[in-house]
N, C-alpha and C positions, 0 to 999 in steps of 0.2 A: 353338537353336530349330529346330523341325522344318521340313522343306522343304514345298513346295507339295503334294506327294502325300499328306501326312498332316494338313494343316491343314483346318479346316472348309471345306466345299464353297463356301459363299457368302462369300468374302473380298473380293468386289468393293467393297462399301462401305468396308471398312477400307483397301483399296488406294487408292481415290479420296481418302479422308481424308488418307492419308499423302502422296500426290502433290500435293494442294492445299497441304499443309504445306511440301513441297519448293519449290513455286512461290512461296509467301509468304516463305520463307527467302531465296530468290534476290533477291526484291524488297527485302527488308530489308538484305541485303549491298550491293546497289546504292545504297540510301538512305544506308548508312554511307559509301560512297565519295563520294557527293555532299556529305554532311555534312563530310567531311574536306577535299575540294577547295574547298569554299566557306568553310572556316574556321569552321563553325557549331557545332562540337562543344562549346564552352564557353559558348554563349549562354544556356543555362538553368542557373542556378547552384544549383538545388535538385533533390532527387530525392524525388518524392512518388508512390509506386506507385499510390495510389488516386485522388487528385484531380488528379494531374499531367497527365492527358490533356486537361484543360480549359485552353485558352490564355487569355491576358488578353482580357477581353470589352469593356473600355472604355478610354478614354484614360488614366484614372488608374492602372488596373492595368498598362497598357503602360509608363507612366513608372516605376512601382515596379519592374517587371522590368528596365527599362533601367538604373535607378539601382543595382540589385544587380550588373548586369553591369559597371558602371563601377568597381566596387570590385576587380576582378580584374586581374592583370598584363596579360592579353591586350588589354584595352581601353586601359589606361594606356600601354602601350609600342607597340602596333601599331595599334589602332583608335580612338585618341582623336579622330579626325576624324569619327567616325560620327554620323549623325543618327538620329532615332528610326526613320525609314523604313529606313535601313541595318540597324539592329538587328532590325527586324521581319523582314527578309529572312533573316538567319542564324538567327533564332529559329524561323522556320517549318520549316527543314530539320531542325533538331535535334528540334523538337516532333513532326514527322511520323515521324522515325526512332524516337522513343520510343513514339508512338502505335501504329505498326505492330507494334512488339515486343509491346505489350499485346494487340493483335488476334491475333497469332500464339498467344499464351498461351491466349486464349479459344478459338480454333479447335482447338487441341490438347486442352485440358482438357474442354470441354463434350461433344464427341463421345466422348471416352474414357469419361466417366462414363456416357453413354448406352449405348455398346457394352458396357460392363461390366455395366450393369443388365440389358441384354437378353441377356447371356451369349453375346456374339458372339466373345469371345476364348477360345482354349484356354489351358491353363496355361502353355505354353511362350512365349506372347506377353507375359505380364504383366511379367516381369523386364526384357526389352529396352525395353518402353514406359516403365517406371519409370526406367531409365537415360536414356532420351531426355528425360524431364522434368527429371532432375537436370542433364543437360547444358544444357538450356535455361535453367534457373535459374542455373547457374554462369556462363553467357554473360552474362546480365543483370547479375549481381553484378560480374563483371570489367569490364563496360562502365561501370558507375557508379564503380568504383574508379579506372578510367582517367580519367574526366572529373574526379573529385574531386581527383586528383593535379594536374591542370592548372589548377585554380582557385587553388592556393596560391602557387606560385612559378614557373610556366611560362607562356609566352605561347602555346604550343601543346602538345597532348598528346604525350607521348613516343612516338616512332616505334616503339620497342621494345614498349611497351604496346599501341600500335595493332596491331602485327603479332600479338601474342598474342591480342588480341580478335578479329582477323580469322581467325586459324587455328582458334580455337575455334568460330567461326561456320561455317567450312568443314567442320570435323569434325561438327558437328551436322547440317549439310546432307547430308553423305555418309552418316552413320549412318541418317538418316531414309530416304534413297533406297535404301540397301542393305536395310533392313527391308522396304520396299515390293517390291523385286526378289524377295526370298525368298518373297513371297506370290503373285506373279502369273507368275513365270517357271517353266514346267515343267522338271523335270530333263532331259527329253529334248531340250530346246532348248539345253542347255549342252554344252560339249565338254571333253574331258579332254586337256590338252596342257601338261605342266609347263614346257616350254621357253618357250612363248608367255606363260604366266602369269608366269614370272619376268621376262620382258622387259617385260610390262605393269607389273609392280611397280616395276621400275627407272624406267620412264617416269613413273609416278605419283609416285614419290619426288622425281624431278627437277622435276616440275611443282610439287610442294608447296614445294620450296626456291625456285623461281622466284616463286611467289605470295607467299612471305615477303618476297622482295626487292621485289616489287611494292608491298607495304605500306610497306617502307622508302622506296621511291621517293616514294610519296604523302606519308608522314610528314615526310620531309626536303625535300619540294618539289624533288627531285633532277632532274626532267625539265628544269627551266629552266636548269640549270647548263651544259648542253651541248645546244644545239638544232640540232645538225648530224647528218647521217647520210650515208655509213656510218662516217665517222670521228667521233671525239669532239673537237670543237674543233680539227680538223685533224690529230689524232694517232690512230693505231690503238690504241696503248696510252698512256693519259694519263701525262704526266710528273709530274703532281702527285697521284699516288695516296696519298701520305702527308701531303698538305697541301691546304688549300683556304681561300682568303681569308687570314685571320690565324690560322688554326688549324692545328696540327700533330697528326698522328695516329700511333699506334704500336700494334702487337699487334692484338688483335681489333677495336680501335676503328677501324682502317683500313677493314675490310670491313663495318662496321656503322654507322659514324657519318659517314664522309667522303662527301658527296653525289656527287662525281666517281667514287669507287671503287664506290659502290653502283650508279650507272648503268652503269659498265663491266661489273660482274658481272652485272647484270640483262640487258644485251645479250648477253653471252657465253653465259649459260645459255640464252637464247632460241635461239641458233644450235645449241647442243648438243641442245636439245629437239627442234628440227625434224629434225635428223639421226636422233635416236633414234626419233621417230615414223615417219619414212620407212622406217627399218629394220623397225620393228614392223609397218607396213602390208605390207611385202614378206613377212614371216614369216606374217602372217595370210592373205595371198593364197594362199600355197602349201597351206593347210589346206583339204581338201575335205570334203564331207558335213557342213558346218556352216552351216545355213541362215541363222541370225541373223548370224553372223560375216561370211559372204560378202556379205550385204546392206549391212553397215555398216562394213567394214574400212577404207574410205577416209575415213570421216567425221572421225576424229581428225586426219588429215593436212590435210584441207580446212579444218577449224576452226583448226588451228594456223597455217596460211598467212594466214588472215584476221586472226587474233590478232596475228601479227607485223606485218602491214600497218598495223593500228590502232595498234600500239605505235610504229612509225616515225612515223606521222602525229601521234601525241600528242607525241612529242619535238620534231618539226619545228615544231609550232604551240604549244609550251609558253609562249611569250611572250604569247600571246593568251588571256586568262583565260577567255573564253566558249568558245573552241575547245578549250582544255585540259579544261574541264569536260565537254563533250559527248564528246570523243574518249576522255578518261580513263575515263568511265563505260562507254562502249561497249567499251573495252579490258578493263575489269574484268568486265563481263557476259559477254563471249566467253570469258574465262578460266574462269569458273564453268561455262559450257556444256562446255568442254573437260574440266574436272575431272569433271563428272558423266558425260560420255561414257567417260572412262577407268575410272571406278568401275563403270560398266555393263559394260565389257569385262572388268574384273577379276572381275566376278561370273559372266559367262557362260563365261569360260575358267577352268575349275578345274584343279587339279593332277590327275595321273593317279590318285591315290588318291581314291575316291569319298567325298564328304562325306556323312556320315550326318545 
């Protein structure tokens, strides 16, 4: 795709459209976190893309929806004590999550058709936009496959599937933001520094791995297995990395399925991440004649410190369901802000070879 210097002069409406989409995607991912933390993801047992945005409107419809929920393993083994009001609470979050996804589709598709009709796009924009729509559709499909799998023989959606759904959502978020950056950031505001760009890439990959383990944490409810800090239940390195409860783990299963090991890895990556970002900030500070970079080089470090504090508070208060919800959502939201900040830095710090 062409850069800002060769795109149409009036790209402001398109940029606003894309940034609105970025904001809506952030809200959608936050809603996904709330849905997971409240155990709401399996409360709606059907997928109706057209009429599914209408919730039950009377007592009879509510009872029908509740009776369908009673047929799945989550209710039978975990939530058999639920009243209709309990069901309405979890239903609301899953319904809102799905409704917001539909609204995102409308916000992307309707302006796209309008801009296309008004010939606001140049030819180089069409392919990236079509990819964006495909990514959005894929994300919705994976979300339903994930939920459908949990309706059959699981009491919760698999944390692996949850992580895939989460990463795809983050990919869509970053792709949309990157497209917007290409339209409104002039080339003269970017800098050429291959060393810093490579460093940014390393930090970004580390953060993505950390976000995957954050999804594992939520999916396995791993925060509650060790509500202490800085040690994990009094140990710096847990002695039960290969076992938890009545389960024994081996091979890859140790680092993906054992809640204690997952929390240990998540904590360890957090320490590595803050060191990497502190180093990145030092490298960025030494680069002169880079206006945008000099204004913002401390932001990633500042956000990371807040993110770590929220993570610690989340673990320490994991036994309190309400506190876990609030802190967990704040922790996830700050992680997305950090991700977008690093994607922004990745864009303005290009390699020494000029991108055409």
